[in-house]
C-alpha positions as CSV (number, residue, x, y, z in Angstrom):
1,M,89.2,71.3,110.3
2,G,91.5,74.3,110.5
3,D,94.5,72.7,108.7
4,V,93.7,74.1,105.3
5,K,93.9,77.5,103.6
6,L,91.4,78.6,101.0
7,I,92.8,80.7,98.1
8,V,90.0,82.1,95.9
9,G,90.7,83.9,92.6
10,L,87.8,86.1,91.4
11,G,86.7,86.3,87.8
12,N,83.9,85.4,85.4
13,P,83.5,81.9,83.8
14,G,83.7,81.2,80.1
15,T,86.1,81.9,77.3
16,R,84.4,85.3,76.6
17,Y,85.9,86.7,79.8
18,A,89.1,84.6,80.0
19,A,91.6,87.4,79.2
20,T,89.7,90.4,80.7
21,R,90.9,92.7,83.4
22,H,88.2,91.3,85.8
23,N,89.7,87.8,85.6
24,L,93.1,88.4,87.1
25,G,92.2,86.4,90.2
26,F,91.5,83.4,88.0
27,R,94.9,83.9,86.3
28,V,96.8,83.9,89.6
29,V,95.0,80.7,90.8
30,D,95.9,79.1,87.4
31,E,99.6,80.2,88.0
32,L,99.5,78.6,91.5
33,A,97.9,75.4,90.2
34,G,100.6,75.1,87.6
35,R,103.4,75.7,90.0
36,H,102.2,73.3,92.6
37,V,100.6,70.7,90.3
38,I,97.1,71.1,91.7
39,D,94.3,70.0,89.4
40,I,91.6,72.6,89.6
41,G,89.3,70.9,87.0
42,Q,86.8,69.6,89.6
43,E,83.4,71.3,89.9
44,K,82.6,71.9,93.6
45,F,81.4,74.8,95.8
46,H,80.0,76.6,92.7
47,G,83.4,76.8,91.1
48,G,86.5,75.2,89.6
49,F,88.2,73.5,92.6
50,G,91.3,71.6,93.5
51,S,93.3,70.8,96.6
52,G,96.9,70.1,97.2
53,S,99.9,71.6,99.0
54,I,102.0,74.7,98.8
55,G,105.1,73.8,100.7
56,N,103.9,71.7,103.7
57,Q,100.5,73.6,103.9
58,R,97.3,72.0,102.6
59,V,95.5,74.4,100.3
60,V,92.3,74.6,98.4
61,L,92.2,76.6,95.2
62,L,88.8,77.9,94.0
63,K,87.7,79.9,91.0
64,P,84.0,80.7,91.5
65,T,81.8,80.1,88.4
66,T,78.9,82.1,89.8
67,F,80.0,85.2,88.0
68,M,81.7,88.0,89.9
69,N,78.7,89.5,91.6
70,R,77.9,86.2,93.3
71,S,81.4,85.1,94.3
72,G,80.3,84.9,98.0
73,Q,78.1,81.9,97.2
74,A,81.2,79.8,96.3
75,V,83.4,81.2,99.1
76,H,80.7,80.6,101.7
77,A,80.1,77.0,100.6
78,A,83.8,76.1,100.6
79,G,84.4,77.9,103.9
80,A,81.5,76.1,105.6
81,F,82.6,72.7,104.3
82,Y,86.2,73.2,105.6
83,R,85.0,75.0,108.8
84,L,87.5,77.7,107.9
85,E,88.5,80.6,110.2
86,L,88.5,83.9,108.3
87,N,92.3,84.1,108.7
88,E,92.6,81.0,106.6
89,L,91.0,82.7,103.6
90,L,92.7,84.8,100.9
91,V,90.8,86.3,98.0
92,I,92.5,87.6,94.9
93,S,90.9,90.3,92.7
94,D,91.5,93.1,90.2
95,D,91.4,96.7,91.5
96,M,90.8,99.7,89.2
97,A,92.0,102.1,92.0
98,L,95.5,100.8,91.7
99,P,98.1,101.4,88.9
100,L,98.5,98.6,86.4
101,G,100.3,95.6,87.9
102,K,100.6,97.1,91.5
103,L,99.9,94.6,94.3
104,R,98.1,95.5,97.5
105,L,97.7,92.9,100.3
106,R,95.4,93.6,103.2
107,P,94.2,91.6,106.2
108,G,90.7,93.0,105.9
109,G,88.7,96.1,104.9
110,S,86.0,97.3,102.6
111,A,85.3,96.0,99.1
112,G,86.4,99.3,97.6
113,G,83.7,99.0,94.9
114,Q,84.8,95.5,93.8
115,K,81.5,93.6,93.5
116,G,83.0,90.2,94.0
117,L,84.6,91.2,97.3
118,G,81.4,93.0,98.3
119,D,79.4,89.8,97.8
120,I,81.9,87.8,99.8
121,I,81.8,90.3,102.7
122,N,77.9,90.1,102.6
123,R,77.8,86.3,102.6
124,L,80.5,85.9,105.3
125,G,79.1,88.7,107.4
126,S,82.6,90.0,107.9
127,D,85.4,91.8,106.0
128,A,88.2,90.3,108.2
129,F,89.8,88.1,105.6
130,A,93.0,88.6,103.6
131,R,92.7,90.0,100.1
132,L,95.3,90.5,97.4
133,R,94.3,93.2,94.8
134,I,96.1,93.6,91.5
135,G,95.9,97.0,89.8
136,I,94.3,97.4,86.4
137,D,94.5,101.2,86.2
138,P,91.6,103.6,86.6
139,P,88.8,103.0,84.1
140,V,88.6,104.7,80.7
141,G,84.9,105.3,80.3
142,D,82.2,103.2,82.0
143,P,83.8,101.0,84.8
144,V,81.4,98.1,84.1
145,D,82.6,98.0,80.4
146,Y,86.2,98.7,81.3
147,V,86.7,95.7,83.6
148,L,85.5,93.4,80.8
149,T,88.1,94.7,78.3
150,R,91.3,92.9,77.5
151,F,94.8,94.1,78.2
152,S,96.5,95.8,75.3
153,P,99.8,94.4,73.9
154,D,101.7,97.2,75.7
155,E,100.1,96.2,79.0
156,Q,100.7,92.4,78.7
157,P,104.3,92.3,80.0
158,A,103.4,94.2,83.2
159,I,100.4,92.0,83.7
160,E,102.3,88.7,83.2
161,Q,104.8,89.9,85.8
162,A,102.0,91.0,88.2
163,V,100.4,87.5,88.0
164,K,103.7,85.9,88.8
165,R,104.4,88.3,91.7
166,A,100.9,87.8,93.0
167,A,101.4,84.1,93.0
168,D,104.7,84.7,94.9
169,A,102.8,86.8,97.4
170,V,100.2,84.1,97.9
171,E,103.0,81.6,98.6
172,C,104.5,84.0,101.1
173,W,101.1,84.4,102.8
174,V,100.7,80.6,103.0
175,A,104.2,80.1,104.4
176,N,104.6,83.2,106.6
177,G,101.3,84.9,107.1
178,I,99.7,88.2,106.1
179,D,102.2,90.5,107.8
180,A,105.2,89.0,106.2
181,A,103.5,89.0,102.8
182,M,102.4,92.6,103.2
183,N,105.9,93.7,104.2
184,Q,107.4,92.0,101.1
185,Y,104.8,92.7,98.4
186,N,103.1,96.0,99.2
187,A,106.3,97.9,98.2
């Protein structure tokens, strides 16, 4: 089909995980859905799904409900259905190697220890897709427990701003491509 872009926010399903560090990808997709009036309440491709437009570009928003470590299942299913090229995919995730709220867009590369990205790379057989990472600060204690903690009241303003900036970066990627988005948002 080739006329659609797939935007995937990573996270874990359920209210227990809703406000955790690991669910920033979900929050960015929710922000985009709100801005562009896209209903993501449908269950399809092993996730919460919706389609609509950002500007004049048709987009699909997806929040895998497979749990983080199996995110590739949802991305592979949606990508196969839409016959997507890898350059039509953007994955949004948290990153504990980045300072709180810092954005990092890349056209490809390793998973950097992020289990959701790792599973997507394994399922697609390639790491040549765009990803937007949002910093959550290095872990305090066990990384597995850390990513499932909630942001402190002191961290909330920076995270709210990061979610909005990340949504802006996705809109830029949709309209102008990865290079323009990287130039503007990797500052």
